[in-house]
C-alpha positions as CSV (number, residue, x, y, z in Angstrom):
1,M,111.7,96.4,121.8
2,R,114.6,95.3,119.7
3,N,114.7,95.9,115.9
4,M,111.6,98.1,115.7
5,G,111.2,100.6,112.9
6,P,112.9,100.8,109.5
7,A,116.6,99.9,109.2
8,W,117.1,102.4,106.4
9,S,115.6,105.8,105.5
10,L,114.8,107.9,102.4
11,A,118.0,109.9,103.3
12,D,120.0,106.8,102.2
13,I,118.6,107.0,98.7
14,P,120.5,109.3,96.2
15,Y,117.5,110.6,94.4
16,Q,119.6,113.4,93.0
17,E,121.5,110.8,90.9
18,I,118.4,109.5,89.1
19,D,118.8,109.3,85.4
20,R,115.3,110.2,84.2
21,S,116.1,109.5,80.6
22,R,116.1,105.8,81.2
23,L,112.5,105.6,82.4
24,A,110.6,108.8,81.7
25,G,109.2,107.6,78.4
26,S,108.0,104.2,79.7
27,E,104.3,104.0,80.4
28,D,104.7,100.5,81.8
29,W,107.3,101.5,84.4
30,F,105.2,104.5,85.3
31,G,102.1,102.4,85.9
32,L,104.0,99.7,87.8
33,L,105.9,102.0,90.1
34,A,103.0,104.5,90.8
35,A,100.6,101.6,91.6
36,S,103.2,100.0,93.8
37,S,103.7,103.2,95.8
38,F,99.9,103.5,96.3
39,I,99.6,99.9,97.5
40,E,102.6,100.1,99.9
41,I,101.5,103.4,101.5
42,L,98.1,102.0,102.2
43,S,99.8,99.5,104.5
44,D,98.7,101.8,107.4
45,L,95.2,100.5,106.7
46,Y,96.3,96.8,106.3
47,A,98.2,97.0,109.6
48,R,95.3,98.4,111.4
49,N,93.1,95.5,110.2
50,L,95.6,92.9,111.2
51,A,96.2,94.5,114.6
52,E,92.4,94.3,115.2
53,Y,92.4,90.7,114.0
54,Y,95.2,89.7,116.4
55,A,94.1,91.8,119.3
56,G,95.2,90.3,122.6
57,D,98.6,89.1,121.2
58,A,100.8,92.0,122.3
59,G,103.9,90.7,120.5
60,V,102.3,90.3,117.1
61,C,100.4,93.7,117.4
62,A,103.6,95.5,118.4
63,W,105.5,94.0,115.5
64,L,102.7,94.8,113.0
65,T,102.4,98.5,114.0
66,G,105.9,99.2,115.1
67,K,107.9,97.4,112.5
68,W,105.9,96.0,109.6
69,E,103.7,99.0,109.0
70,A,106.6,101.5,109.3
71,E,108.7,99.6,106.8
72,E,105.8,99.1,104.3
73,V,104.8,102.7,104.4
74,Q,108.4,103.7,103.9
75,H,108.5,101.5,100.8
76,G,105.6,103.5,99.4
77,R,107.2,106.8,100.3
78,A,110.5,105.8,98.7
79,L,108.7,104.8,95.5
80,R,106.5,107.9,95.6
81,R,109.6,110.1,95.7
82,Y,111.1,108.1,92.8
83,V,108.0,108.5,90.7
84,E,107.8,112.2,91.4
85,H,111.4,112.6,90.3
86,V,111.0,110.7,87.1
87,W,107.5,112.0,86.2
88,P,107.3,115.4,87.9
89,D,104.0,116.3,86.2
90,F,102.2,113.5,87.9
91,D,99.8,114.5,90.6
92,W,100.6,111.7,93.0
93,E,98.2,112.9,95.7
94,R,95.2,112.9,93.4
95,G,96.1,109.4,92.1
96,F,96.5,108.0,95.6
97,A,93.3,109.6,96.8
98,G,91.4,107.8,94.1
99,F,93.1,104.5,94.8
100,R,92.4,104.8,98.6
101,A,88.7,105.5,98.0
102,D,88.4,102.7,95.5
103,Y,90.4,100.0,97.4
104,S,89.5,100.8,101.1
105,P,86.2,98.7,100.9
106,Y,88.4,95.6,100.2
107,C,90.4,96.2,103.4
108,Q,88.0,94.8,105.9
109,T,88.8,92.4,108.8
110,Q,86.1,90.0,107.6
111,F,88.1,89.2,104.5
112,L,91.0,87.9,106.6
113,G,91.7,84.1,107.1
114,P,89.4,81.8,109.1
115,T,91.9,81.3,111.8
116,R,95.0,83.2,113.1
117,A,97.4,80.5,111.9
118,L,95.8,80.4,108.4
119,E,95.9,84.2,108.1
120,M,99.6,84.1,109.0
121,A,100.1,81.5,106.2
122,A,98.2,83.8,103.9
123,R,100.5,86.7,104.8
124,C,103.4,84.4,103.8
125,V,101.9,84.2,100.4
126,V,101.6,88.0,100.1
127,E,105.2,88.5,101.3
128,T,106.4,85.8,98.8
129,G,104.8,87.9,96.1
130,T,106.3,91.2,97.1
131,A,109.8,89.8,97.8
132,S,109.7,88.1,94.4
133,F,108.3,91.2,92.6
134,Y,111.0,93.5,94.0
135,T,113.6,90.9,93.1
136,M,112.5,91.2,89.5
137,V,112.4,95.0,89.6
138,R,115.9,95.1,91.1
139,D,117.2,92.8,88.4
140,L,115.4,94.4,85.5
141,A,115.5,98.0,86.5
142,P,117.1,100.1,83.7
143,E,118.0,102.8,86.2
144,P,120.5,102.3,89.1
145,V,118.7,104.2,91.8
146,L,115.5,102.3,91.2
147,A,117.6,99.0,91.4
148,M,118.9,100.2,94.8
149,I,115.4,101.0,96.1
150,A,114.0,97.7,94.9
151,G,116.9,95.9,96.5
152,R,116.3,97.5,99.9
153,I,112.6,96.8,99.7
154,R,113.3,93.2,98.7
155,A,115.4,92.7,101.8
156,D,112.7,94.1,104.0
157,E,110.0,91.9,102.4
158,I,112.1,88.8,103.0
159,G,112.4,89.8,106.6
160,H,108.7,90.3,106.8
161,Y,108.1,86.8,105.3
162,K,110.4,85.3,108.0
163,A,108.4,87.1,110.8
164,F,105.0,86.0,109.4
165,Y,106.2,82.5,109.0
166,R,107.5,82.4,112.6
167,Y,104.2,83.7,113.9
168,Y,102.4,81.1,111.7
169,R,104.4,78.3,113.3
170,Q,103.5,79.6,116.8
171,Y,99.8,79.6,116.0
172,Q,99.9,76.4,114.0
173,D,101.4,74.6,117.0
174,H,98.2,75.3,118.8
175,E,95.7,75.0,116.0
176,R,97.1,71.9,114.2
177,N,95.5,72.7,110.9
178,G,95.9,69.8,108.5
179,R,98.2,70.2,105.4
180,S,95.2,70.1,103.1
181,R,93.5,73.0,104.9
182,V,96.7,75.0,104.9
183,A,97.1,74.3,101.2
184,R,93.6,75.5,100.5
185,E,94.3,78.8,102.3
186,L,97.6,79.3,100.4
187,W,95.8,78.7,97.1
188,R,93.0,81.1,98.0
189,R,95.4,83.8,98.7
190,V,97.5,83.1,95.6
191,A,94.3,83.5,93.6
192,E,93.7,86.8,95.3
193,V,97.2,88.2,94.8
194,D,96.4,89.3,91.2
195,S,93.1,91.0,92.3
196,E,91.8,94.5,92.6
197,D,94.7,96.3,94.2
198,A,97.0,96.1,91.1
199,Y,94.1,97.0,88.7
200,L,92.9,99.9,90.8
201,G,96.4,101.2,91.4
202,V,97.4,101.3,87.8
203,R,94.0,102.7,86.8
204,N,94.1,105.5,89.2
205,A,97.7,106.4,88.2
206,C,97.0,106.3,84.5
207,R,93.7,108.3,84.6
208,I,95.5,111.1,86.4
209,R,98.6,111.2,84.1
210,Y,96.7,110.5,80.9
211,P,93.3,112.2,81.6
212,D,92.2,112.0,77.9
213,R,92.7,108.2,77.7
214,P,90.2,106.0,79.6
215,F,91.7,103.0,81.4
216,G,89.6,99.9,81.8
217,R,89.9,96.2,82.2
218,T,91.0,95.7,78.6
219,D,93.9,98.1,79.1
220,F,94.9,96.4,82.3
221,T,94.9,93.0,80.6
222,A,97.2,94.4,78.0
223,F,99.4,95.9,80.7
224,R,99.6,92.6,82.5
225,A,100.6,90.8,79.3
226,R,103.5,93.2,78.8
227,I,104.6,92.7,82.5
228,A,104.4,88.9,81.9
229,A,107.1,89.3,79.4
230,W,109.3,90.9,82.1
231,M,108.4,88.0,84.4
232,R,109.6,85.4,81.9
233,K,112.9,87.2,81.8
234,G,113.5,88.1,85.5
235,Y,110.9,86.6,87.9
236,P,112.6,84.4,90.6
237,F,110.3,81.4,90.2
238,P,112.4,79.0,92.2
239,M,112.7,81.4,95.2
240,A,109.0,82.2,95.1
241,T,108.0,78.5,94.9
242,R,110.2,77.5,97.9
243,M,108.8,80.4,100.0
244,L,105.2,79.7,98.9
245,I,105.1,76.0,99.9
246,K,107.2,76.3,103.1
247,P,104.1,76.6,105.4
248,L,103.0,73.1,104.1
249,D,105.9,71.6,106.0
250,L,106.4,68.9,103.4
251,P,108.8,66.0,104.0
252,P,112.2,67.0,102.6
253,L,112.1,64.5,99.6
254,V,108.6,65.6,98.6
255,H,109.7,69.3,98.9
256,R,112.7,68.7,96.6
257,L,110.5,66.9,94.0
258,A,107.7,69.4,94.2
259,V,109.8,72.6,93.6
260,P,110.9,71.9,90.0
261,V,107.4,70.7,89.0
262,L,105.7,73.8,90.5
263,V,108.3,76.1,89.0
264,G,107.7,74.6,85.6
265,T,103.9,75.0,86.0
266,A,104.3,78.6,87.1
267,R,106.5,79.4,84.1
268,R,104.0,77.9,81.7
269,L,101.1,79.9,83.3
270,V,103.0,83.1,82.9
271,A,103.9,82.2,79.3
272,L,100.2,81.7,78.6
273,S,99.3,85.0,80.2
274,G,101.7,86.8,77.9
């Protein structure tokens, strides 16, 4: 099958050129990158759930397990190696073991969308979030190797979005879900994006690196507020908004009018969260 497997490898990343001094003292960069590595590597479990959900569709299942899973896991490995270079005293394996144990109960097929088309629309939301997140990391990274890794991951995530959107269109042609139903599913997944995975990822990373400092919901709220300040500076709100509403298939004029309104709303919400 064409274009299966990662287009780049860890051998392409010059880890030996990392300037640790630019990040080693930042607890926020540590929490963000360690948690991201956990979440990405757990994609083996996500892919298995999705392949079970789409059983019978050989093309979708082959792409999920042969392309998407491989690239997502590689993202996690790339970030893991980066974290271990910058924070060599961090026991990554212990942190990930705790995260996997805590988050695995949330990775169940019954939590996926009500129809195959709507789950593909929901996957577009997730890929919108990851593509936008790594755009921000690339643009704000204080260290060049991290910017390189984030840029490569960003490109993969945009490719994943395009694939999920293509599969969404194929299923939608048969299911004919109304725009309001698609919108509800998009909103449901948007509401879930900032859910347990980020909290559990940061908590498990911090409780291993800082064993004498308990990490709870209040600490995570403070962490999120600090990251919101980064978002105000570098989050690609227009790109994210266009990607997010694309499955609604709005008339061109409505789409053009909706984007700036939604961008403004998103910026205000982030400002309030900070």
